[in-house]
N, C-alpha and C positions, 0 to 999 in steps of 0.2 A: 730236984729239980732237975732233969734229964738236958743238956746242951747236945739238941739235932745236929746243930753244924757243927759238928767235932764226928760225930757216926757216920758225917757225907763225906769224911775226909778220910777217918781209916779205909767206908767202903771204895772207897776212891783209892787210895794207895794198894788196898787189896786186891781188887781187879787188874793194876796196874801190873803187881805186882806177880798176876796172875799169867796175864798174857807176857808180861818179858823174860818168866819163867821158861815159856812154853817156847815161845820164838826166838831164847837165844840159844837152847840148846843146836832145835835146828839147823839154826843157821851156820852155828859155827862147822854143824855135822857135815853142811854143805861145803862149809869151806875146805876141810879136811880131806874131803874126798877130791877135790880141783888139784889142791897139792897135790893129794896121793895119786892122783894119775892125769898130772899134767903133762900134757900133748904141744901143746899148742899155747904162745909165747899171747893169745886173744886170753887165756884163759883169769891171765894177770888180770885183768878190769875185771872179768866177773866175780873174783875173790875181795877186789875193789869195791864192791854194788855191795854183796852178799856182807861187807864187813859195815857196812849203814846199818843194817838190822837191830844188832847190839847195840851199837851207838847211840843210835837213836832211841832203843826199850831203855836203855841205862838214862841215856838223860833224861825220857820222859818223866820219869819213873823216882828223880831227883828232883827233879820240877815239879812234881806233885809234892813230896815233901820236904824239901829241903824251900821254900817259895819265896826265901829274899836273897839263893845263890841264882833264880833263873835267868837271870843275861847271862853271868860267865858261864855258864851249864852249854848257855843257849849259842853264843859265843866260841864255845871248843867244836861244839857240832857243828856250826854252818863253816868250823876254819875243815875241819873235816871232809864237808860235801864240798868243799870247794875244790880242795888238791884230788877230791876221785874226780870230779869231772872236769878237772884243766889237765888227768893226763889219758882222757880220749882225744885229745890235739895234740 
């Protein structure tokens, strides 16, 4: 007997890992370029926003994989998001 619900979770983990695996290096490369060509203090805001991509990607994958720890993971994500938004003021 094959458990179809487990197969759906594995498919979701795989798709999430694929998209996280693509988005994290692209975002880190953009962050690296902003740091390397730092000309304006406003770029630090761009860097903070770009850092949200890897944080959200890792948190989303971990929330799919470790469902019991989802509220804890979401709170870390929300704290970073609040700090990033607060830095604009």
